[in-house]
C-alpha positions, -999 to 999 in steps of 0.1 A, spaced: -433 634 630 -422 607 605 -438 627 577 -420 659 586 -387 639 587 -394 625 553 -403 659 539 -370 673 553 -350 646 536 -368 650 504 -363 688 505 -325 682 511 -323 659 482 -342 683 459 -321 713 470 -287 695 467 -295 674 437 -279 644 454 -297 613 465 -268 605 489 -258 634 511 -244 614 539 -232 579 545 -265 570 563 -285 577 531 -268 548 513 -235 534 527 -228 510 499 -238 535 472 -216 562 488 -185 539 488 -190 529 452 -197 565 440 -166 579 458 -145 553 440 -160 562 407 -155 599 414 -118 593 422 -114 574 389 -132 601 370 -110 628 385 -79 608 377 -89 602 342 -95 639 336 -60 647 349 -46 619 327 -62 636 296 -43 668 305 -11 648 310 -15 631 276 -21 665 260 12 676 275 28 645 260 16 656 225 29 691 231 63 677 240 64 655 210 54 683 187 80 706 202 108 681 197 95 672 162 95 708 152 131 712 162 141 680 144 124 693 113 149 722 113 177 698 121 168 678 90 169 710 69 204 717 82 216 682 74 201 684 39 220 717 33 252 701 46 247 672 23 243 696 -7 275 712 2 293 679 5 280 668 -29 292 701 -44 326 697 -28 329 662 -42 327 676 -77 365 677 -80 364 688 -116 348 722 -107 354 726 -70 388 739 -63 405 742 -29 391 776 -22 356 765 -29 360 736 -6 373 759 22 343 782 18 319 752 19 337 739 50 332 772 68 295 769 62 296 733 75 312 746 107 285 772 112 258 747 106 274 723 131 273 751 156 236 756 150 230 719 153 246 719 187 227 751 197 193 735 188 202 703 207 213 723 238 184 748 239 153 730 227 131 725 258 96 720 271 94 741 302 126 734 320 131 699 304 157 697 277 144 676 249 173 671 225 204 669 247 201 632 253 187 634 288 150 634 280 136 600 288 169 587 301 166 568 334 187 584 362 198 565 393 197 587 424 207 585 460 179 585 486 188 621 492 183 648 465 218 642 451 221 625 417 240 592 418 269 595 395 305 585 389 331 607 405 358 620 383 384 599 403 367 567 394 364 573 357 390 557 335 398 556 298 392 526 276 417 508 254 408 494 221 430 475 196 424 478 159 435 446 141 435 438 104 413 407 96 406 410 59 440 405 42 476 416 42 470 453 34 477 465 69 513 461 82 521 455 118 501 437 145 476 465 152 471 500 165 464 507 201 437 533 207 429 549 241 395 564 244 389 592 269 366 586 299 329 586 290 305 604 313 282 583 334 252 600 318 264 594 282 240 578 258 250 549 235 253 574 206 276 595 227 298 565 235 299 555 198 308 591 188 337 592 213 351 559 202 348 568 165 366 601 171 395 583 189 397 557 162 399 582 134 426 602 152 447 571 159 445 559 122 455 593 109 484 595 134 496 561 122 498 572 86 464 561 74 436 582 62 401 569 60 364 572 67 348 570 101 345 535 114 310 520 115 301 514 151 273 500 173 273 507 210 251 491 236 247 502 273 234 480 301 229 495 336 226 478 369 225 490 405 262 494 408 270 513 376 269 511 338 286 486 315 295 498 281 302 471 254 314 484 220 317 463 189 322 473 153 338 469 119 344 490 88 369 498 61 397 523 57 418 534 28 455 525 29 475 557 24 510 541 26 516 520 -5 485 521 -26 448 527 -27 435 493 -18 408 488 8 412 466 38 386 453 62 390 467 97 383 445 127 378 460 162 389 440 192 374 457 223 376 451 260 345 458 281 348 486 307 327 490 337 320 522 355 309 521 391 299 550 414 301 555 452 266 568 456 239 545 471 213 533 447 178 547 448 147 556 429 146 586 405 121 604 385 120 600 347 113 632 328 102 613 297 73 595 315 37 605 311 9 593 333 -18 584 309 -42 566 333 -59 571 366 -40 543 384 -4 538 394 22 529 368 0 536 338 28 554 321 42 558 286 78 568 281 92 591 254 129 587 248 146 613 226 183 607 217 209 635 217 208 657 186 240 677 181 271 676 159 288 651 181 260 626 184 252 628 147 289 626 137 288 657 116 316 673 136 340 649 118 331 663 84 361 679 65 352 689 30 387 700 23 401 665 26 373 639 22 339 652 9 328 616 0 331 605 36 310 635 45 281 623 23 281 589 41 281 606 75 252 629 65 232 601 50 235 582 83 226 614 103 196 621 82 184 585 86 188 588 124 169 620 127 142 607 104 138 576 125 134 598 156 108 620 139 89 590 128 89 577 164 76 610 177 49 611 151 38 576 160 38 586 197 16 616 190 -9 594 172 -10 570 201 -15 598 225 -45 611 205 -61 577 207 -54 575 244 -72 609 249 -102 596 229 -104 565 251 -100 585 283 -128 609 273 -151 579 267 -142 564 300 -148 597 318 -182 600 302 -192 565 312 -179 567 347 -196 601 353 -229 586 341 -225 556 364 -217 579 394 -247 601 385 -271 571 385 -259 561 420 -256 594 436 -279 620 420 -315 626 429 -342 614 406 -359 648 406 -393 636 393 -395 607 418 -384 628 447 -408 657 438 -437 632 439 -426 619 473 -422 654 487 -457 665 474 -473 633 488 -457 640 523 -467 676 521 -503 667 515 -502 642 543 -491 668 567 
């Protein structure tokens, strides 16, 4: 009978706790509630993803804290070595040995700091990779890599004899960061200057990298000063005339995953990217420190390195705070969507119990 059928449906709703157990119960309500359920589930996963992002940032920041301590110690040694009135050659050699050990530790931290299997401080975390449609990484074969030629020209006076010094920079890896490119150029410049009879501090550089589908274009510009070692102690401005080199690969272009992206929403492309630069003696420039010859230059290098690491730590700290606010917002959204789905899908137990009792009496 009709009453028996109604009792059966009421009993089903009471036992399951759901007002909608099949599409026939409420087709529109089922469609809406399933959409809300999907959003709720996605948001819960996004909360866990964002918590992972906080963990990554905390792991990297913890390692950078130790890097800062190492750089501070290296700076103390450099200041001590600059005290020429008390620091003799043997003392400077001893300090340089410690500098070398600390540089090795910087590189070890950069190479081994990881979250799971993702390296955090080797310059690859957050870097966009271009990959072939297959599983191979797109890259630049060794045969297509070439060196870069830079000309150093004097632009600030008559202190530099000659028309310039030609400098050839070794090939740069296709995965090199801007900091790695700058470090490679600076090392080549310093070597060329010393070989030409000059001795000076590391050239101040800025490197920018632009990538397109066919490869990466590196454009390097810079200027600085060096001390003339030939006929006096005057300073001369150093200009850098640079040609732009382009690296192209033979792998087809394709999409690739980015290990610095965190999905912080329930929908596609709701991502936040964390990019962490390379942290090692080469990227920070501390491998060029020589306290036995120029401790003053070492102080300048270390001040710049400390500033670089501090900026990175500040960025990670800001990202952690952002992630925490994202989690708070996601939790509020989960609560509201769950309540909305419940109102659509769940049984009103009091109302359904009244209906069940009424039908039971009628039978």
